[in-house]
Structure formats: C-alpha cells, structure tokens
C-alpha positions in Angstrom: 15.4 -4.2 17.4 12.1 -2.6 18.1 10.9 -3.4 21.6 7.2 -3.4 22.4 4.4 -4.8 24.6 1.0 -5.8 23.5 -2.4 -6.1 25.2 -6.0 -6.4 24.0 -9.1 -4.6 25.4 -12.2 -6.6 26.1 -13.8 -5.1 23.0 -11.1 -6.7 20.8 -8.9 -3.6 20.2 -5.3 -4.7 19.9 -2.9 -2.2 21.4 0.9 -2.2 20.9 3.2 0.0 22.9 6.8 1.0 22.0 8.4 3.2 24.6 11.1 5.7 23.4 12.0 8.3 25.9 14.5 10.0 23.5 11.6 12.1 22.1 9.0 14.4 23.7 6.4 13.1 21.1 4.1 10.2 20.9 2.9 8.7 17.6 -0.6 7.2 17.6 -1.3 4.9 14.7 -4.6 3.2 14.1 -4.8 0.6 11.4 -8.3 -0.6 10.3 -8.3 -3.9 8.6 -10.3 -2.7 5.6 -9.1 -1.8 2.2 -10.2 -1.7 -1.4 -10.2 -5.5 -1.5 -13.0 -5.6 1.0 -15.4 -3.6 -1.1 -18.3 -4.9 -3.2 -17.4 -4.9 -6.9 -20.5 -2.8 -7.5 -19.6 -0.2 -4.9 -15.8 0.4 -5.1 -13.9 3.3 -3.6 -15.6 3.1 -0.2 -12.5 2.5 1.8 -10.9 5.5 0.2 -14.0 7.6 0.7 -13.9 6.8 4.4 -10.3 8.0 4.7 -11.9 11.4 3.9 -15.1 11.0 5.8 -13.2 10.2 9.0 -11.9 13.8 9.1 -15.4 15.2 8.6 -16.4 15.3 12.2 -17.8 12.9 14.8 -20.6 13.0 17.3 -18.9 15.4 19.8 -16.3 16.9 17.6 -17.4 18.8 14.5 -13.8 19.5 13.4 -11.1 16.9 13.7 -8.1 18.9 12.7 -8.8 22.0 14.9 -8.3 20.6 18.4 -5.4 18.5 17.2 -3.5 21.5 15.7 -4.2 23.5 18.8 -2.5 20.8 20.8 0.6 20.8 18.6 -0.3 17.6 16.7 -0.2 16.6 13.1 -2.2 13.9 11.4 -2.9 12.2 8.1 -4.1 8.9 6.6 -3.8 6.6 3.7 -5.7 3.8 2.1 -4.5 0.9 -0.1 -5.9 -2.4 -1.3 -5.5 -4.0 2.2 -5.8 -1.4 4.9 -6.8 2.1 6.0 -4.3 3.8 8.2 -4.7 6.9 10.4 -1.8 8.5 12.2 -1.1 11.3 14.6 2.1 12.7 16.1 1.6 14.9 19.2 3.5 16.1 22.3 3.3 13.7 25.1 1.4 16.1 27.4 -1.4 16.4 24.9 -1.7 12.8 23.9 -5.2 12.6 25.4 -6.4 15.0 22.8 -5.5 12.6 20.1 -7.0 9.7 22.0 -10.2 11.6 22.5 -10.5 12.5 18.8 -9.7 8.9 17.6 -12.1 7.3 20.0 -15.0 9.6 19.2 -14.8 8.9 15.5 -14.4 5.2 16.1 -17.5 5.2 18.3 -19.8 7.6 16.4 -18.8 9.2 13.2 -21.1 12.1 12.2 -23.0 11.2 9.1 -24.7 14.3 7.8 -25.9 14.8 4.2 -23.6 17.8 4.1 -20.4 15.9 5.2 -21.1 13.0 2.8 -21.7 15.4 -0.1 -18.6 17.4 0.7 -16.3 14.4 0.8 -18.0 12.7 -2.1 -17.2 15.7 -4.2 -13.6 15.7 -2.9 -13.1 12.1 -4.0 -14.8 12.6 -7.4 -12.6 15.6 -8.0 -9.5 13.5 -7.0 -10.6 10.8 -9.4 -10.9 13.2 -12.2 -7.7 15.1 -11.5 -5.4 12.3 -10.7 -6.7 9.4 -12.8 -8.7 10.8 -15.7 -7.2 14.2 -16.6 -3.5 13.5 -15.8 -1.1 12.0 -18.3 -0.7 8.2 -17.6 -3.2 8.7 -14.8 -5.5 5.8 -15.8 -2.6 3.3 -16.1 -3.6 1.4 -13.0 -7.2 1.5 -13.9 -6.1 -0.5 -17.0 -3.4 -2.8 -15.5 -5.3 -4.1 -12.6 -8.3 -5.5 -14.4 -5.9 -6.9 -17.1 -3.9 -8.8 -14.5 -6.7 -9.8 -12.1 -9.9 -11.5 -13.2 -11.4 -12.7 -9.9 -9.6 -11.2 -7.0 -10.7 -7.7 -5.8 -7.2 -6.4 -6.5 -8.7 -5.9 -10.0 -9.8 -2.4 -9.0 -7.7 0.5 -7.8 -8.1 2.1 -4.3 -9.8 5.1 -5.9 -12.5 2.8 -7.2 -13.4 0.9 -10.4 -15.7 3.6 -11.7 -16.5 7.2 -10.6 -20.2 6.4 -10.6 -19.8 4.1 -7.6 -19.0 7.1 -5.3 -21.4 9.4 -7.2 -24.3 7.0 -6.4 -23.3 5.9 -2.9 -26.3 6.3 -0.6 -26.2 7.3 3.1 -27.5 3.9 4.1 -24.6 2.1 2.1 -22.0 4.4 3.7 -23.4 3.8 7.3 -23.4 0.0 6.7 -19.8 0.1 5.6 -18.8 2.1 8.7 -20.7 -0.2 11.0 -19.1 -3.3 9.6 -15.5 -2.3 9.5 -14.8 0.7 11.8 -14.9 -1.2 15.1 -12.3 -1.8 17.8 -12.0 -5.6 17.1 -11.2 -4.7 13.5 -8.4 -2.3 14.4 -4.8 -2.2 15.6 -3.6 0.8 17.7 0.1 1.5 18.2 1.5 4.1 20.7 5.1 4.8 20.1 7.4 7.4 21.7 7.4 9.0 25.1 5.0 6.6 26.8 5.2 3.5 28.9 3.1 0.4 29.1 1.2 1.3 32.3 0.3 4.8 31.0 -0.9 3.3 27.7 -3.1 0.8 29.5 -4.7 3.5 31.6 -5.3 5.9 28.7 -6.5 3.4 26.2 -9.0 1.8 28.6 -10.2 5.3 29.5 -10.9 6.3 25.9 -11.6 3.1 24.1 -12.8 0.4 26.5 -16.5 1.5 26.3 -16.7 1.3 22.5 -18.7 -1.8 21.6 -17.2 -4.3 19.4 -18.6 -5.2 16.0 -19.1 -8.4 14.0 -16.2 -10.8 13.7 -15.1 -10.3 10.1 -13.7 -13.2 8.1 -12.0 -11.9 4.9 -13.1 -14.6 2.4 -11.9 -13.2 -0.9 -12.2 -14.9 -4.3 -8.9 -16.4 -5.3 -7.3 -15.5 -8.5 -6.9 -18.6 -10.8 -3.5 -19.4 -12.2 -2.9 -17.5 -15.4 -2.1 -19.7 -18.4 -2.4 -17.4 -21.3 -0.6 -14.1 -22.0 -2.8 -11.0 -22.0 -2.3 -7.9 -24.0 -4.0 -4.5 -24.3 -3.2 -1.4 -26.3 -4.6 2.1 -25.7 -4.0 5.5 -27.2 -3.9 8.6 -25.1 -2.9 12.3 -25.3 0.5 11.8 -23.6 4.0 13.0 -24.5 5.4 9.6 -25.2 4.7 5.9 -25.4 4.9 3.7 -22.3 5.2 0.0 -21.8 3.9 -2.0 -18.8 4.6 -5.7 -18.2 3.3 -7.6 -15.2 3.5 -11.1 -13.7 1.6 -12.6 -10.8 3.8 -13.1 -7.7 3.5 -14.6 -4.2 1.7 -13.1 -1.2 3.3 -11.1 1.5 3.9 -14.0 3.9 5.2 -16.4 1.3 8.8 -17.6 1.9 9.8 -16.3 -1.5 8.5 -12.7 -0.9 11.9 -11.2 0.2 13.8 -12.9 -2.6 11.3 -11.6 -5.2 11.7 -8.1 -3.7 15.5 -8.5 -4.1 15.1 -9.6 -7.7 13.3 -6.4 -8.5 16.2 -4.5 -6.9 18.8 -6.4 -8.8 17.0 -5.4 -12.0 16.4 -1.7 -11.4 17.3 -0.3 -8.0 19.9 2.3 -8.7 21.8 3.6 -11.7 24.1 0.6 -11.8 21.3 -2.0 -11.8 20.9 -4.3 -14.8 18.1 -2.6 -16.6 19.4 0.9 -16.0 22.9 0.0 -17.1 22.1 -2.0 -20.1 18.8 -0.7 -21.6 18.9 2.9 -20.5 22.6 3.9 -20.5 24.4 1.5 -22.9 21.8 0.6 -25.5 19.5 3.7 -25.0 16.4 1.6 -25.7 14.5 3.2 -22.8 14.6 6.8 -21.5 13.4 5.4 -18.2 12.8 1.9 -16.9 11.8 0.4 -13.6 10.9 -2.9 -12.0 9.1 -3.2 -8.7 6.6 -5.3 -6.7 3.2 -4.3 -5.5 3.8 -5.6 -2.0 0.2 -6.6 -1.4 -1.0 -8.9 1.4 -2.5 -11.4 -1.1 -0.8 -12.5 -4.3 0.6 -9.4 -5.9 2.2 -8.2 -9.1 5.8 -8.0 -10.3 5.8 -4.9 -12.6 8.0 -3.5 -15.3 7.3 0.0 -16.5 9.3 2.1 -18.9 9.2 4.7 -21.7 11.1 3.9 -24.9 13.6 6.4 -26.1 12.8 8.6 -29.1 12.7 6.6 -32.3 12.3 3.3 -30.5 9.0 1.5 -31.0 7.1 -0.2 -28.2 7.6 -3.5 -30.0 11.4 -3.0 -30.1 11.4 -1.9 -26.4 9.4 -5.0 -25.4 11.8 -7.3 -27.2 14.8 -5.7 -25.6 13.2 -6.0 -22.1 12.4 -9.7 -22.7 16.0 -10.3 -23.7 17.1 -8.9 -20.3 14.4 -10.9 -18.5 15.7 -14.1 -20.1 19.3 -13.2 -19.0 18.3 -12.9 -15.3 16.8 -16.4 -15.6 20.0 -17.9 -16.9 22.9 -15.7 -15.7 24.1 -16.3 -12.1 24.0 -13.1 -10.0 27.5 -12.3 -8.7 28.0 -11.9 -5.0 28.9 -8.2 -5.1 25.7 -7.5 -7.1 23.5 -9.3 -4.6 25.3 -7.8 -1.6 24.9 -4.3 -2.9 21.1 -4.6 -3.1 21.0 -6.3 0.3 22.9 -3.4 1.8 20.4 -0.9 0.4 17.5 -2.8 1.8 19.1 -3.1 5.2 20.0 0.6 5.4 16.5 1.6 4.4 15.0 -0.5 7.1 17.4 0.9 9.7 16.7 4.4 8.6 13.0 3.7 8.9 13.5 3.0 12.6 14.7 6.5 13.3 11.2 8.0 13.4 8.7 6.9 16.1 5.9 7.3 13.6 7.6 5.0 11.1 8.0 2.4 13.9 4.4 2.8 14.9 3.3 2.2 11.3 5.6 -0.8 10.9 4.4 -2.4 14.1 0.8 -2.0 13.1 1.3 -3.4 9.6 3.3 -6.5 10.7 0.6 -7.1 13.4 -2.0 -6.9 10.5 -0.3 -9.4 8.2 1.0 -11.8 10.9 2.4 -10.6 14.2 4.3 -7.5 15.2 7.3 -9.6 16.3 8.1 -10.2 12.6 9.3 -6.6 12.2 12.5 -7.7 14.0 13.2 -10.7 11.8 12.7 -9.0 8.4 16.3 -8.0 7.9 17.6 -11.5 8.6 15.2 -12.9 5.9 16.8 -10.6 3.3 20.3 -11.4 4.5 19.8 -15.2 4.1 18.8 -15.0 0.4 21.3 -16.4 -2.1 21.7 -16.0 -5.8 20.3 -19.4 -6.6 17.0 -18.6 -4.9 16.7 -15.4 -6.9 17.4 -17.2 -10.2 14.9 -19.9 -9.4 12.2 -17.3 -8.7 13.0 -15.5 -12.0 12.6 -18.7 -13.8 9.3 -19.5 -12.1 8.0 -15.9 -12.3 8.9 -14.7 -15.8 6.9 -17.0 -18.0 5.3 -15.5 -21.1 2.0 -17.3 -20.5 1.7 -15.5 -17.1 2.4 -12.0 -18.5 0.0 -9.1 -18.9 1.3 -6.4 -21.3 -0.1 -2.9 -21.8 1.0 -0.8 -24.7 0.2 2.8 -23.8 0.6 4.6 -27.1 0.9 8.4 -27.5 -1.4 9.7 -30.1 1.5 11.9 -31.3 3.3 8.7 -32.4 0.4 7.2 -34.3 -0.4 10.1 -36.5 
C-alpha cells in the first residue's frame, strides 16, 4: 500500500506527496501529458526532441546538470507514445535545488539557435545509430505503420522520418513547448523524506507563479477495427531471419487489460512458459521467442517476436507459432500454471515499491491514466483473474483477420 496525499495549485499543477522517512532522499518526478501520439503526422519526434531540449538550459540556468550534480542529485528522463517523464533523486536538504531547476525550465526554457541545433543533431544521430544502422533497428518503424492506419501510434517515439526533426523550425518548437509544457498539463510527485506541509510550502514557492496554458483535450483519431490480415516482408543485412506477429488489444483501463497481460506471461514469461518450453526447447523451431504487450494508454498491441533456429524457414516458424496460438485458445490453463505467472507479477510489483523513485513514477503514471489510488488496487486485479477469462481473451484476440505479420529476412538466407 502506497500512502499519499494530493493537492492542486491554482495554475492546475497536480502535486502528489508520498512521505517515506526511511530514506534521506527525495524523488521528484514530473510527468508531462504529452507523447508521440500528440504530434502532428507531418512533424513527428517532437516529444522526444523535447526530452533532450529540456536539459539544454533555461532562462536563469544555462546548465541543468551542473547545479544538480553539485547538490548530490541524479536525473534522467524518458519519452514514450503517451507521456514525457522527468525525474530527479536528491538529498532532502538540497531538494530546493531540484525544484528551482524544474520550475525554471517549466516557466521559460531557453530557446537559442545553438541549443536547438545541438539537440537536433543528437536526436538525428540517435535515429541513425539506433534505428537505421543497427541490426533489426528499424523493426518498430515497420511494425507500427503496419498495425496502425489511423491512430498516431503508427509512428515510433523517435519519429516517423528523420526529416521531420531535420526541418523543425524554431517557431514550431516554441509552439509545441507553449502548448504542452505547462503546469496544468503536468503531474508532479514528491516521494521520500518529505511531508505534506513541507511539500505544499515548497511547491507553492517554486511553481505557483507559473501561468497555466490552454486546456488540452486529447482528441485522437480512433483506429478502425481490423478485418483483413496484413503482411510485409523486408530484407536486411542481419545475422538471421526474424518473425513479428501482432494483434490489436484493449486499452490500459479496459477490464481485460490485466488478463491480457497474464496471457502474454503464460505464453512466454520464463523458461518453463509454453512457447519457450515447446517451440524453443522441445521442438527447437525458434532459437528465441517472446510474447508481450505494448502497455499503451490507448488500444495497444499484443506482440510475438522470434528468430527461427538454423535451417527453419520463416514459413515453418510461423506455422508452428500459430499451432501454439490455437492451443491456448482451446486448452484450459491449469491452476499451477496461472498461479506461477500471478506470483511473478505480484513479486515484481512489490519489488517495485522498494525504491522511492519507482513509487514516484508509479503514482504519476496512475494519476495520468486514471487516478493515483489505482496503484494500490492493481495487484488485486491480477489476483482475481481466472483461466476462463484468459482463454476467452485468447479466442477474441488471436484472430487471423486481425493479425499483422512482418517477415524480416536476412539477406544471407536469400542468396
């Protein structure tokens, strides 16, 4: 049970406070409700670009990392399709340094041609290194537009095309910042050696004078129901073939979300899971095989990915995988099999609550998708799932007409 209090400043900033006096540290997490899904399809990669720009200096602070490191703090950030998240851990006595830094870049980020150009080049280099010049690096640049035709999940966080960041103007960047980086579009969590009264005093001191922005309504195009199987084949200079198979699944707040997550665990979480035991160990069809969910706020994807063993074609591997998929739709999951994956989920959640930073991130995320209180009911949702629910979901989910298949062929195997 994570105990916390919540208050909202007049400018709309939501603040959540989780006291934990067992540590001398405080974790400060600021979640901005902007991700890749909020971008224009003609200017993608902006949310990720801002993850970098926010460290490039603000009006009163030319170097974000320097003062923080001098105060014994550490920080980082990440972006995904739904959110951009910034976090700091710092000794309690130096917490105001972190609040000063975060408030200044929320109020007035420094937009200079130099900072934009530096971060632009960093992102372009990351795009090339991680997605274009790395084996299997472009997989998600292929899978997403194959699986999504309308929803902005069709592009990856890095962006749809490298030219979008290359051509981004200063005016476009400033407009994006002005729209999304406001207190009323953010959730701040303070977790650790701090109480509610201290948090109220400090957050009002550093954030209350920041003006709010426009009230953003996230009206995103809905993905139409898929009624025809989609397939794509590419050839690349990679060591071996790879197979990717996806199905559309429910959104994060859907009652079936936890059961869908457990279904992926039954199939591939651990060496004794179905796919690993049957297709990797016993039949040696795959050298590696995994099943997982994307975990997005809106309707996401259930993904299978694997590399066939030497001498096994992609067609043979695909047929063997579909055989196992059909079995999960018809075979009842035994109690011990289901309880094993439930135990793994529960232990992972409990372990996640050891760190004040993890708790801060969790509280911010649950507040974003619904309400922070839901963090304390998640384990019970997993506990309550039965085998019949998982089988029903497998039957509804794994329909050939809803599938998207990517054959990622090695040029070495086609010569």
